[in-house]
mmCIF entry with sequence, helices, sheets and N, C-alpha, C, O atoms, coordinates in Angstrom:
data_MODEL
# 
_entry.id   MODEL 
# 
_entity.id                         1 
_entity.type                       polymer 
_entity.pdbx_number_of_molecules   1 
# 
_entity_poly.entity_id                      1 
_entity_poly.type                           'polypeptide(L)' 
_entity_poly.nstd_linkage                   no 
_entity_poly.nstd_monomer                   no 
_entity_poly.pdbx_seq_one_letter_code       MLENLGLTTHLKSEAMYGEWYNSAGKRHRWLLQNSRAIFDLDKDVHSTS 
_entity_poly.pdbx_seq_one_letter_code_can   MLENLGLTTHLKSEAMYGEWYNSAGKRHRWLLQNSRAIFDLDKDVHSTS 
_entity_poly.pdbx_strand_id                 A 
# 
loop_
_entity_poly_seq.entity_id 
_entity_poly_seq.num 
_entity_poly_seq.mon_id 
_entity_poly_seq.hetero 
1 1  MET n 
1 2  LEU n 
1 3  GLU n 
1 4  ASN n 
1 5  LEU n 
1 6  GLY n 
1 7  LEU n 
1 8  THR n 
1 9  THR n 
1 10 HIS n 
1 11 LEU n 
1 12 LYS n 
1 13 SER n 
1 14 GLU n 
1 15 ALA n 
1 16 MET n 
1 17 TYR n 
1 18 GLY n 
1 19 GLU n 
1 20 TRP n 
1 21 TYR n 
1 22 ASN n 
1 23 SER n 
1 24 ALA n 
1 25 GLY n 
1 26 LYS n 
1 27 ARG n 
1 28 HIS n 
1 29 ARG n 
1 30 TRP n 
1 31 LEU n 
1 32 LEU n 
1 33 GLN n 
1 34 ASN n 
1 35 SER n 
1 36 ARG n 
1 37 ALA n 
1 38 ILE n 
1 39 PHE n 
1 40 ASP n 
1 41 LEU n 
1 42 ASP n 
1 43 LYS n 
1 44 ASP n 
1 45 VAL n 
1 46 HIS n 
1 47 SER n 
1 48 THR n 
1 49 SER n 
# 
_struct_asym.id          A 
_struct_asym.entity_id   1 
# 
_struct_conf.conf_type_id            HELX_P 
_struct_conf.id                      HELX_P1 
_struct_conf.pdbx_PDB_helix_id       AA1 
_struct_conf.beg_label_comp_id       LEU 
_struct_conf.beg_label_asym_id       A 
_struct_conf.beg_label_seq_id        2 
_struct_conf.pdbx_beg_PDB_ins_code   ? 
_struct_conf.end_label_comp_id       LEU 
_struct_conf.end_label_asym_id       A 
_struct_conf.end_label_seq_id        5 
_struct_conf.pdbx_end_PDB_ins_code   ? 
_struct_conf.beg_auth_comp_id        LEU 
_struct_conf.beg_auth_asym_id        A 
_struct_conf.beg_auth_seq_id         2 
_struct_conf.end_auth_comp_id        LEU 
_struct_conf.end_auth_asym_id        A 
_struct_conf.end_auth_seq_id         5 
_struct_conf.pdbx_PDB_helix_class    5 
_struct_conf.details                 ? 
_struct_conf.pdbx_PDB_helix_length   4 
# 
_struct_conf_type.id          HELX_P 
_struct_conf_type.criteria    ? 
_struct_conf_type.reference   ? 
# 
_struct_sheet.id               AA1 
_struct_sheet.type             ? 
_struct_sheet.number_strands   4 
_struct_sheet.details          ? 
# 
loop_
_struct_sheet_order.sheet_id 
_struct_sheet_order.range_id_1 
_struct_sheet_order.range_id_2 
_struct_sheet_order.offset 
_struct_sheet_order.sense 
AA1 1 2 ? anti-parallel 
AA1 2 3 ? anti-parallel 
AA1 3 4 ? anti-parallel 
# 
loop_
_struct_sheet_range.sheet_id 
_struct_sheet_range.id 
_struct_sheet_range.beg_label_comp_id 
_struct_sheet_range.beg_label_asym_id 
_struct_sheet_range.beg_label_seq_id 
_struct_sheet_range.pdbx_beg_PDB_ins_code 
_struct_sheet_range.end_label_comp_id 
_struct_sheet_range.end_label_asym_id 
_struct_sheet_range.end_label_seq_id 
_struct_sheet_range.pdbx_end_PDB_ins_code 
_struct_sheet_range.beg_auth_comp_id 
_struct_sheet_range.beg_auth_asym_id 
_struct_sheet_range.beg_auth_seq_id 
_struct_sheet_range.end_auth_comp_id 
_struct_sheet_range.end_auth_asym_id 
_struct_sheet_range.end_auth_seq_id 
AA1 1 THR A 8  ? LYS A 12 ? THR A 8  LYS A 12 
AA1 2 ALA A 15 ? TYR A 21 ? ALA A 15 TYR A 21 
AA1 3 ARG A 27 ? GLN A 33 ? ARG A 27 GLN A 33 
AA1 4 ARG A 36 ? PHE A 39 ? ARG A 36 PHE A 39 
# 
loop_
_atom_site.group_PDB 
_atom_site.id 
_atom_site.type_symbol 
_atom_site.label_atom_id 
_atom_site.label_alt_id 
_atom_site.label_comp_id 
_atom_site.label_asym_id 
_atom_site.label_entity_id 
_atom_site.label_seq_id 
_atom_site.pdbx_PDB_ins_code 
_atom_site.Cartn_x 
_atom_site.Cartn_y 
_atom_site.Cartn_z 
_atom_site.occupancy 
_atom_site.B_iso_or_equiv 
_atom_site.pdbx_formal_charge 
_atom_site.auth_seq_id 
_atom_site.auth_comp_id 
_atom_site.auth_asym_id 
_atom_site.auth_atom_id 
_atom_site.pdbx_PDB_model_num 
ATOM 1   N N  . MET A 1 1  ? 16.855 -39.123 -39.280 1.00 0.00 ? 1  MET A N  1 
ATOM 2   C CA . MET A 1 1  ? 17.758 -40.246 -39.028 1.00 0.00 ? 1  MET A CA 1 
ATOM 3   C C  . MET A 1 1  ? 17.038 -41.560 -39.346 1.00 0.00 ? 1  MET A C  1 
ATOM 4   O O  . MET A 1 1  ? 16.258 -41.629 -40.296 1.00 0.00 ? 1  MET A O  1 
ATOM 5   N N  . LEU A 1 2  ? 17.298 -42.595 -38.553 1.00 0.00 ? 2  LEU A N  1 
ATOM 6   C CA . LEU A 1 2  ? 16.705 -43.894 -38.840 1.00 0.00 ? 2  LEU A CA 1 
ATOM 7   C C  . LEU A 1 2  ? 15.193 -43.890 -38.726 1.00 0.00 ? 2  LEU A C  1 
ATOM 8   O O  . LEU A 1 2  ? 14.516 -44.643 -39.426 1.00 0.00 ? 2  LEU A O  1 
ATOM 9   N N  . GLU A 1 3  ? 14.648 -43.038 -37.840 1.00 0.00 ? 3  GLU A N  1 
ATOM 10  C CA . GLU A 1 3  ? 13.201 -43.001 -37.669 1.00 0.00 ? 3  GLU A CA 1 
ATOM 11  C C  . GLU A 1 3  ? 12.504 -42.611 -38.965 1.00 0.00 ? 3  GLU A C  1 
ATOM 12  O O  . GLU A 1 3  ? 11.379 -43.044 -39.218 1.00 0.00 ? 3  GLU A O  1 
ATOM 13  N N  . ASN A 1 4  ? 13.154 -41.805 -39.779 1.00 0.00 ? 4  ASN A N  1 
ATOM 14  C CA . ASN A 1 4  ? 12.558 -41.371 -41.038 1.00 0.00 ? 4  ASN A CA 1 
ATOM 15  C C  . ASN A 1 4  ? 12.425 -42.517 -42.033 1.00 0.00 ? 4  ASN A C  1 
ATOM 16  O O  . ASN A 1 4  ? 11.640 -42.429 -42.977 1.00 0.00 ? 4  ASN A O  1 
ATOM 17  N N  . LEU A 1 5  ? 13.183 -43.588 -41.830 1.00 0.00 ? 5  LEU A N  1 
ATOM 18  C CA . LEU A 1 5  ? 13.118 -44.739 -42.717 1.00 0.00 ? 5  LEU A CA 1 
ATOM 19  C C  . LEU A 1 5  ? 12.142 -45.791 -42.207 1.00 0.00 ? 5  LEU A C  1 
ATOM 20  O O  . LEU A 1 5  ? 11.995 -46.852 -42.813 1.00 0.00 ? 5  LEU A O  1 
ATOM 21  N N  . GLY A 1 6  ? 11.482 -45.502 -41.104 1.00 0.00 ? 6  GLY A N  1 
ATOM 22  C CA . GLY A 1 6  ? 10.543 -46.460 -40.541 1.00 0.00 ? 6  GLY A CA 1 
ATOM 23  C C  . GLY A 1 6  ? 11.224 -47.580 -39.788 1.00 0.00 ? 6  GLY A C  1 
ATOM 24  O O  . GLY A 1 6  ? 10.630 -48.635 -39.568 1.00 0.00 ? 6  GLY A O  1 
ATOM 25  N N  . LEU A 1 7  ? 12.470 -47.358 -39.390 1.00 0.00 ? 7  LEU A N  1 
ATOM 26  C CA . LEU A 1 7  ? 13.195 -48.386 -38.651 1.00 0.00 ? 7  LEU A CA 1 
ATOM 27  C C  . LEU A 1 7  ? 12.972 -48.213 -37.162 1.00 0.00 ? 7  LEU A C  1 
ATOM 28  O O  . LEU A 1 7  ? 12.972 -47.095 -36.648 1.00 0.00 ? 7  LEU A O  1 
ATOM 29  N N  . THR A 1 8  ? 12.784 -49.316 -36.482 1.00 0.00 ? 8  THR A N  1 
ATOM 30  C CA . THR A 1 8  ? 12.717 -49.266 -35.027 1.00 0.00 ? 8  THR A CA 1 
ATOM 31  C C  . THR A 1 8  ? 13.763 -50.221 -34.481 1.00 0.00 ? 8  THR A C  1 
ATOM 32  O O  . THR A 1 8  ? 13.920 -51.329 -34.994 1.00 0.00 ? 8  THR A O  1 
ATOM 33  N N  . THR A 1 9  ? 14.463 -49.812 -33.467 1.00 0.00 ? 9  THR A N  1 
ATOM 34  C CA . THR A 1 9  ? 15.480 -50.671 -32.865 1.00 0.00 ? 9  THR A CA 1 
ATOM 35  C C  . THR A 1 9  ? 15.247 -50.770 -31.368 1.00 0.00 ? 9  THR A C  1 
ATOM 36  O O  . THR A 1 9  ? 14.723 -49.846 -30.746 1.00 0.00 ? 9  THR A O  1 
ATOM 37  N N  . HIS A 1 10 ? 15.634 -51.877 -30.807 1.00 0.00 ? 10 HIS A N  1 
ATOM 38  C CA . HIS A 1 10 ? 15.485 -52.113 -29.383 1.00 0.00 ? 10 HIS A CA 1 
ATOM 39  C C  . HIS A 1 10 ? 16.770 -52.761 -28.885 1.00 0.00 ? 10 HIS A C  1 
ATOM 40  O O  . HIS A 1 10 ? 17.300 -53.675 -29.515 1.00 0.00 ? 10 HIS A O  1 
ATOM 41  N N  . LEU A 1 11 ? 17.255 -52.289 -27.771 1.00 0.00 ? 11 LEU A N  1 
ATOM 42  C CA . LEU A 1 11 ? 18.465 -52.878 -27.204 1.00 0.00 ? 11 LEU A CA 1 
ATOM 43  C C  . LEU A 1 11 ? 18.063 -53.721 -26.000 1.00 0.00 ? 11 LEU A C  1 
ATOM 44  O O  . LEU A 1 11 ? 17.446 -53.219 -25.061 1.00 0.00 ? 11 LEU A O  1 
ATOM 45  N N  . LYS A 1 12 ? 18.408 -54.980 -26.030 1.00 0.00 ? 12 LYS A N  1 
ATOM 46  C CA . LYS A 1 12 ? 18.006 -55.904 -24.969 1.00 0.00 ? 12 LYS A CA 1 
ATOM 47  C C  . LYS A 1 12 ? 19.196 -56.809 -24.662 1.00 0.00 ? 12 LYS A C  1 
ATOM 48  O O  . LYS A 1 12 ? 19.531 -57.694 -25.449 1.00 0.00 ? 12 LYS A O  1 
ATOM 49  N N  . SER A 1 13 ? 19.820 -56.585 -23.533 1.00 0.00 ? 13 SER A N  1 
ATOM 50  C CA . SER A 1 13 ? 21.016 -57.311 -23.116 1.00 0.00 ? 13 SER A CA 1 
ATOM 51  C C  . SER A 1 13 ? 22.038 -57.324 -24.250 1.00 0.00 ? 13 SER A C  1 
ATOM 52  O O  . SER A 1 13 ? 22.455 -56.262 -24.712 1.00 0.00 ? 13 SER A O  1 
ATOM 53  N N  . GLU A 1 14 ? 22.446 -58.498 -24.701 1.00 0.00 ? 14 GLU A N  1 
ATOM 54  C CA . GLU A 1 14 ? 23.477 -58.590 -25.730 1.00 0.00 ? 14 GLU A CA 1 
ATOM 55  C C  . GLU A 1 14 ? 22.892 -58.560 -27.141 1.00 0.00 ? 14 GLU A C  1 
ATOM 56  O O  . GLU A 1 14 ? 23.632 -58.492 -28.123 1.00 0.00 ? 14 GLU A O  1 
ATOM 57  N N  . ALA A 1 15 ? 21.577 -58.610 -27.239 1.00 0.00 ? 15 ALA A N  1 
ATOM 58  C CA . ALA A 1 15 ? 20.943 -58.698 -28.550 1.00 0.00 ? 15 ALA A CA 1 
ATOM 59  C C  . ALA A 1 15 ? 20.282 -57.376 -28.912 1.00 0.00 ? 15 ALA A C  1 
ATOM 60  O O  . ALA A 1 15 ? 19.710 -56.703 -28.054 1.00 0.00 ? 15 ALA A O  1 
ATOM 61  N N  . MET A 1 16 ? 20.364 -57.013 -30.177 1.00 0.00 ? 16 MET A N  1 
ATOM 62  C CA . MET A 1 16 ? 19.641 -55.860 -30.671 1.00 0.00 ? 16 MET A CA 1 
ATOM 63  C C  . MET A 1 16 ? 18.738 -56.339 -31.796 1.00 0.00 ? 16 MET A C  1 
ATOM 64  O O  . MET A 1 16 ? 19.169 -57.077 -32.682 1.00 0.00 ? 16 MET A O  1 
ATOM 65  N N  . TYR A 1 17 ? 17.477 -55.912 -31.750 1.00 0.00 ? 17 TYR A N  1 
ATOM 66  C CA . TYR A 1 17 ? 16.555 -56.333 -32.786 1.00 0.00 ? 17 TYR A CA 1 
ATOM 67  C C  . TYR A 1 17 ? 15.707 -55.141 -33.196 1.00 0.00 ? 17 TYR A C  1 
ATOM 68  O O  . TYR A 1 17 ? 15.642 -54.132 -32.494 1.00 0.00 ? 17 TYR A O  1 
ATOM 69  N N  . GLY A 1 18 ? 15.068 -55.275 -34.326 1.00 0.00 ? 18 GLY A N  1 
ATOM 70  C CA . GLY A 1 18 ? 14.224 -54.190 -34.784 1.00 0.00 ? 18 GLY A CA 1 
ATOM 71  C C  . GLY A 1 18 ? 13.391 -54.654 -35.966 1.00 0.00 ? 18 GLY A C  1 
ATOM 72  O O  . GLY A 1 18 ? 13.348 -55.838 -36.300 1.00 0.00 ? 18 GLY A O  1 
ATOM 73  N N  . GLU A 1 19 ? 12.745 -53.709 -36.575 1.00 0.00 ? 19 GLU A N  1 
ATOM 74  C CA . GLU A 1 19 ? 11.912 -54.038 -37.728 1.00 0.00 ? 19 GLU A CA 1 
ATOM 75  C C  . GLU A 1 19 ? 11.915 -52.873 -38.690 1.00 0.00 ? 19 GLU A C  1 
ATOM 76  O O  . GLU A 1 19 ? 12.162 -51.730 -38.306 1.00 0.00 ? 19 GLU A O  1 
ATOM 77  N N  . TRP A 1 20 ? 11.640 -53.173 -39.940 1.00 0.00 ? 20 TRP A N  1 
ATOM 78  C CA . TRP A 1 20 ? 11.550 -52.133 -40.957 1.00 0.00 ? 20 TRP A CA 1 
ATOM 79  C C  . TRP A 1 20 ? 10.472 -52.545 -41.940 1.00 0.00 ? 20 TRP A C  1 
ATOM 80  O O  . TRP A 1 20 ? 10.077 -53.709 -42.008 1.00 0.00 ? 20 TRP A O  1 
ATOM 81  N N  . TYR A 1 21 ? 10.004 -51.568 -42.699 1.00 0.00 ? 21 TYR A N  1 
ATOM 82  C CA . TYR A 1 21 ? 8.922  -51.810 -43.655 1.00 0.00 ? 21 TYR A CA 1 
ATOM 83  C C  . TYR A 1 21 ? 9.436  -51.494 -45.045 1.00 0.00 ? 21 TYR A C  1 
ATOM 84  O O  . TYR A 1 21 ? 10.052 -50.451 -45.266 1.00 0.00 ? 21 TYR A O  1 
ATOM 85  N N  . ASN A 1 22 ? 9.179  -52.404 -45.989 1.00 0.00 ? 22 ASN A N  1 
ATOM 86  C CA . ASN A 1 22 ? 9.596  -52.132 -47.362 1.00 0.00 ? 22 ASN A CA 1 
ATOM 87  C C  . ASN A 1 22 ? 8.569  -51.235 -48.040 1.00 0.00 ? 22 ASN A C  1 
ATOM 88  O O  . ASN A 1 22 ? 7.591  -50.820 -47.418 1.00 0.00 ? 22 ASN A O  1 
ATOM 89  N N  . SER A 1 23 ? 8.792  -50.942 -49.304 1.00 0.00 ? 23 SER A N  1 
ATOM 90  C CA . SER A 1 23 ? 7.929  -49.990 -50.004 1.00 0.00 ? 23 SER A CA 1 
ATOM 91  C C  . SER A 1 23 ? 6.493  -50.485 -50.118 1.00 0.00 ? 23 SER A C  1 
ATOM 92  O O  . SER A 1 23 ? 5.571  -49.688 -50.292 1.00 0.00 ? 23 SER A O  1 
ATOM 93  N N  . ALA A 1 24 ? 6.301  -51.801 -50.021 1.00 0.00 ? 24 ALA A N  1 
ATOM 94  C CA . ALA A 1 24 ? 4.954  -52.364 -50.099 1.00 0.00 ? 24 ALA A CA 1 
ATOM 95  C C  . ALA A 1 24 ? 4.289  -52.416 -48.720 1.00 0.00 ? 24 ALA A C  1 
ATOM 96  O O  . ALA A 1 24 ? 3.147  -52.859 -48.593 1.00 0.00 ? 24 ALA A O  1 
ATOM 97  N N  . GLY A 1 25 ? 5.000  -51.966 -47.701 1.00 0.00 ? 25 GLY A N  1 
ATOM 98  C CA . GLY A 1 25 ? 4.427  -51.954 -46.362 1.00 0.00 ? 25 GLY A CA 1 
ATOM 99  C C  . GLY A 1 25 ? 4.563  -53.269 -45.624 1.00 0.00 ? 25 GLY A C  1 
ATOM 100 O O  . GLY A 1 25 ? 3.983  -53.443 -44.552 1.00 0.00 ? 25 GLY A O  1 
ATOM 101 N N  . LYS A 1 26 ? 5.323  -54.199 -46.185 1.00 0.00 ? 26 LYS A N  1 
ATOM 102 C CA . LYS A 1 26 ? 5.532  -55.481 -45.508 1.00 0.00 ? 26 LYS A CA 1 
ATOM 103 C C  . LYS A 1 26 ? 6.596  -55.307 -44.426 1.00 0.00 ? 26 LYS A C  1 
ATOM 104 O O  . LYS A 1 26 ? 7.654  -54.722 -44.663 1.00 0.00 ? 26 LYS A O  1 
ATOM 105 N N  . ARG A 1 27 ? 6.295  -55.825 -43.238 1.00 0.00 ? 27 ARG A N  1 
ATOM 106 C CA . ARG A 1 27 ? 7.236  -55.716 -42.121 1.00 0.00 ? 27 ARG A CA 1 
ATOM 107 C C  . ARG A 1 27 ? 8.301  -56.794 -42.207 1.00 0.00 ? 27 ARG A C  1 
ATOM 108 O O  . ARG A 1 27 ? 8.007  -57.961 -42.466 1.00 0.00 ? 27 ARG A O  1 
ATOM 109 N N  . HIS A 1 28 ? 9.526  -56.390 -41.988 1.00 0.00 ? 28 HIS A N  1 
ATOM 110 C CA . HIS A 1 28 ? 10.639 -57.329 -41.871 1.00 0.00 ? 28 HIS A CA 1 
ATOM 111 C C  . HIS A 1 28 ? 11.289 -57.090 -40.521 1.00 0.00 ? 28 HIS A C  1 
ATOM 112 O O  . HIS A 1 28 ? 11.513 -55.946 -40.124 1.00 0.00 ? 28 HIS A O  1 
ATOM 113 N N  . ARG A 1 29 ? 11.590 -58.165 -39.821 1.00 0.00 ? 29 ARG A N  1 
ATOM 114 C CA . ARG A 1 29 ? 12.269 -58.040 -38.537 1.00 0.00 ? 29 ARG A CA 1 
ATOM 115 C C  . ARG A 1 29 ? 13.694 -58.551 -38.686 1.00 0.00 ? 29 ARG A C  1 
ATOM 116 O O  . ARG A 1 29 ? 13.968 -59.457 -39.473 1.00 0.00 ? 29 ARG A O  1 
ATOM 117 N N  . TRP A 1 30 ? 14.587 -57.958 -37.919 1.00 0.00 ? 30 TRP A N  1 
ATOM 118 C CA . TRP A 1 30 ? 15.978 -58.395 -37.962 1.00 0.00 ? 30 TRP A CA 1 
ATOM 119 C C  . TRP A 1 30 ? 16.495 -58.529 -36.540 1.00 0.00 ? 30 TRP A C  1 
ATOM 120 O O  . TRP A 1 30 ? 15.930 -57.966 -35.603 1.00 0.00 ? 30 TRP A O  1 
ATOM 121 N N  . LEU A 1 31 ? 17.562 -59.273 -36.395 1.00 0.00 ? 31 LEU A N  1 
ATOM 122 C CA . LEU A 1 31 ? 18.151 -59.531 -35.093 1.00 0.00 ? 31 LEU A CA 1 
ATOM 123 C C  . LEU A 1 31 ? 19.669 -59.487 -35.210 1.00 0.00 ? 31 LEU A C  1 
ATOM 124 O O  . LEU A 1 31 ? 20.249 -60.045 -36.141 1.00 0.00 ? 31 LEU A O  1 
ATOM 125 N N  . LEU A 1 32 ? 20.298 -58.819 -34.258 1.00 0.00 ? 32 LEU A N  1 
ATOM 126 C CA . LEU A 1 32 ? 21.757 -58.811 -34.179 1.00 0.00 ? 32 LEU A CA 1 
ATOM 127 C C  . LEU A 1 32 ? 22.124 -59.317 -32.799 1.00 0.00 ? 32 LEU A C  1 
ATOM 128 O O  . LEU A 1 32 ? 21.867 -58.653 -31.795 1.00 0.00 ? 32 LEU A O  1 
ATOM 129 N N  . GLN A 1 33 ? 22.723 -60.494 -32.754 1.00 0.00 ? 33 GLN A N  1 
ATOM 130 C CA . GLN A 1 33 ? 23.044 -61.125 -31.477 1.00 0.00 ? 33 GLN A CA 1 
ATOM 131 C C  . GLN A 1 33 ? 24.450 -61.690 -31.531 1.00 0.00 ? 33 GLN A C  1 
ATOM 132 O O  . GLN A 1 33 ? 24.800 -62.436 -32.446 1.00 0.00 ? 33 GLN A O  1 
ATOM 133 N N  . ASN A 1 34 ? 25.254 -61.326 -30.539 1.00 0.00 ? 34 ASN A N  1 
ATOM 134 C CA . ASN A 1 34 ? 26.631 -61.810 -30.468 1.00 0.00 ? 34 ASN A CA 1 
ATOM 135 C C  . ASN A 1 34 ? 27.371 -61.549 -31.777 1.00 0.00 ? 34 ASN A C  1 
ATOM 136 O O  . ASN A 1 34 ? 28.091 -62.413 -32.277 1.00 0.00 ? 34 ASN A O  1 
ATOM 137 N N  . SER A 1 35 ? 27.187 -60.347 -32.327 1.00 0.00 ? 35 SER A N  1 
ATOM 138 C CA . SER A 1 35 ? 27.847 -59.917 -33.563 1.00 0.00 ? 35 SER A CA 1 
ATOM 139 C C  . SER A 1 35 ? 27.429 -60.745 -34.776 1.00 0.00 ? 35 SER A C  1 
ATOM 140 O O  . SER A 1 35 ? 28.124 -60.753 -35.792 1.00 0.00 ? 35 SER A O  1 
ATOM 141 N N  . ARG A 1 36 ? 26.300 -61.439 -34.672 1.00 0.00 ? 36 ARG A N  1 
ATOM 142 C CA . ARG A 1 36 ? 25.796 -62.220 -35.803 1.00 0.00 ? 36 ARG A CA 1 
ATOM 143 C C  . ARG A 1 36 ? 24.430 -61.681 -36.184 1.00 0.00 ? 36 ARG A C  1 
ATOM 144 O O  . ARG A 1 36 ? 23.509 -61.649 -35.366 1.00 0.00 ? 36 ARG A O  1 
ATOM 145 N N  . ALA A 1 37 ? 24.310 -61.261 -37.426 1.00 0.00 ? 37 ALA A N  1 
ATOM 146 C CA . ALA A 1 37 ? 23.068 -60.638 -37.871 1.00 0.00 ? 37 ALA A CA 1 
ATOM 147 C C  . ALA A 1 37 ? 22.146 -61.680 -38.490 1.00 0.00 ? 37 ALA A C  1 
ATOM 148 O O  . ALA A 1 37 ? 22.566 -62.512 -39.294 1.00 0.00 ? 37 ALA A O  1 
ATOM 149 N N  . ILE A 1 38 ? 20.875 -61.611 -38.095 1.00 0.00 ? 38 ILE A N  1 
ATOM 150 C CA . ILE A 1 38 ? 19.840 -62.466 -38.692 1.00 0.00 ? 38 ILE A CA 1 
ATOM 151 C C  . ILE A 1 38 ? 18.766 -61.531 -39.229 1.00 0.00 ? 38 ILE A C  1 
ATOM 152 O O  . ILE A 1 38 ? 18.103 -60.831 -38.463 1.00 0.00 ? 38 ILE A O  1 
ATOM 153 N N  . PHE A 1 39 ? 18.598 -61.523 -40.542 1.00 0.00 ? 39 PHE A N  1 
ATOM 154 C CA . PHE A 1 39 ? 17.640 -60.616 -41.156 1.00 0.00 ? 39 PHE A CA 1 
ATOM 155 C C  . PHE A 1 39 ? 16.370 -61.362 -41.538 1.00 0.00 ? 39 PHE A C  1 
ATOM 156 O O  . PHE A 1 39 ? 16.384 -62.567 -41.789 1.00 0.00 ? 39 PHE A O  1 
ATOM 157 N N  . ASP A 1 40 ? 15.296 -60.629 -41.576 1.00 0.00 ? 40 ASP A N  1 
ATOM 158 C CA . ASP A 1 40 ? 14.001 -61.149 -42.018 1.00 0.00 ? 40 ASP A CA 1 
ATOM 159 C C  . ASP A 1 40 ? 13.545 -62.338 -41.170 1.00 0.00 ? 40 ASP A C  1 
ATOM 160 O O  . ASP A 1 40 ? 13.420 -63.459 -41.663 1.00 0.00 ? 40 ASP A O  1 
ATOM 161 N N  . LEU A 1 41 ? 13.302 -62.073 -39.905 1.00 0.00 ? 41 LEU A N  1 
ATOM 162 C CA . LEU A 1 41 ? 12.864 -63.130 -38.996 1.00 0.00 ? 41 LEU A CA 1 
ATOM 163 C C  . LEU A 1 41 ? 11.484 -63.663 -39.354 1.00 0.00 ? 41 LEU A C  1 
ATOM 164 O O  . LEU A 1 41 ? 11.109 -64.758 -38.935 1.00 0.00 ? 41 LEU A O  1 
ATOM 165 N N  . ASP A 1 42 ? 10.722 -62.884 -40.136 1.00 0.00 ? 42 ASP A N  1 
ATOM 166 C CA . ASP A 1 42 ? 9.375  -63.323 -40.492 1.00 0.00 ? 42 ASP A CA 1 
ATOM 167 C C  . ASP A 1 42 ? 9.361  -64.331 -41.634 1.00 0.00 ? 42 ASP A C  1 
ATOM 168 O O  . ASP A 1 42 ? 8.321  -64.920 -41.928 1.00 0.00 ? 42 ASP A O  1 
ATOM 169 N N  . LYS A 1 43 ? 10.492 -64.531 -42.271 1.00 0.00 ? 43 LYS A N  1 
ATOM 170 C CA . LYS A 1 43 ? 10.545 -65.461 -43.403 1.00 0.00 ? 43 LYS A CA 1 
ATOM 171 C C  . LYS A 1 43 ? 10.335 -66.891 -42.915 1.00 0.00 ? 43 LYS A C  1 
ATOM 172 O O  . LYS A 1 43 ? 10.850 -67.283 -41.868 1.00 0.00 ? 43 LYS A O  1 
ATOM 173 N N  . ASP A 1 44 ? 9.581  -67.654 -43.679 1.00 0.00 ? 44 ASP A N  1 
ATOM 174 C CA . ASP A 1 44 ? 9.318  -69.044 -43.321 1.00 0.00 ? 44 ASP A CA 1 
ATOM 175 C C  . ASP A 1 44 ? 10.555 -69.873 -43.634 1.00 0.00 ? 44 ASP A C  1 
ATOM 176 O O  . ASP A 1 44 ? 10.899 -70.058 -44.801 1.00 0.00 ? 44 ASP A O  1 
ATOM 177 N N  . VAL A 1 45 ? 11.219 -70.370 -42.609 1.00 0.00 ? 45 VAL A N  1 
ATOM 178 C CA . VAL A 1 45 ? 12.458 -71.112 -42.818 1.00 0.00 ? 45 VAL A CA 1 
ATOM 179 C C  . VAL A 1 45 ? 12.201 -72.485 -43.437 1.00 0.00 ? 45 VAL A C  1 
ATOM 180 O O  . VAL A 1 45 ? 13.127 -73.130 -43.930 1.00 0.00 ? 45 VAL A O  1 
ATOM 181 N N  . HIS A 1 46 ? 10.952 -72.928 -43.410 1.00 0.00 ? 46 HIS A N  1 
ATOM 182 C CA . HIS A 1 46 ? 10.621 -74.233 -43.982 1.00 0.00 ? 46 HIS A CA 1 
ATOM 183 C C  . HIS A 1 46 ? 10.178 -74.120 -45.433 1.00 0.00 ? 46 HIS A C  1 
ATOM 184 O O  . HIS A 1 46 ? 9.883  -75.127 -46.076 1.00 0.00 ? 46 HIS A O  1 
ATOM 185 N N  . SER A 1 47 ? 10.131 -72.905 -45.944 1.00 0.00 ? 47 SER A N  1 
ATOM 186 C CA . SER A 1 47 ? 9.672  -72.723 -47.318 1.00 0.00 ? 47 SER A CA 1 
ATOM 187 C C  . SER A 1 47 ? 10.689 -73.276 -48.305 1.00 0.00 ? 47 SER A C  1 
ATOM 188 O O  . SER A 1 47 ? 11.895 -73.115 -48.116 1.00 0.00 ? 47 SER A O  1 
ATOM 189 N N  . THR A 1 48 ? 10.211 -73.917 -49.342 1.00 0.00 ? 48 THR A N  1 
ATOM 190 C CA . THR A 1 48 ? 11.107 -74.489 -50.349 1.00 0.00 ? 48 THR A CA 1 
ATOM 191 C C  . THR A 1 48 ? 11.192 -73.602 -51.575 1.00 0.00 ? 48 THR A C  1 
ATOM 192 O O  . THR A 1 48 ? 11.929 -73.917 -52.509 1.00 0.00 ? 48 THR A O  1 
ATOM 193 N N  . SER A 1 49 ? 10.458 -72.504 -51.596 1.00 0.00 ? 49 SER A N  1 
ATOM 194 C CA . SER A 1 49 ? 10.455 -71.644 -52.769 1.00 0.00 ? 49 SER A CA 1 
ATOM 195 C C  . SER A 1 49 ? 11.747 -70.837 -52.849 1.00 0.00 ? 49 SER A C  1 
ATOM 196 O O  . SER A 1 49 ? 11.927 -70.051 -53.779 1.00 0.00 ? 49 SER A O  1 
# 
């Protein structure tokens, strides 16, 4: 199931968050809160690239 893809999920009150690893082994975190998904929490939001 999802564990085979390296996905981890956590249920915490109204928010669900987790992390996954791409083929290069880089961790990406995601958040689902109030039916709104936020992916790649590790991305620098101040980056201009």
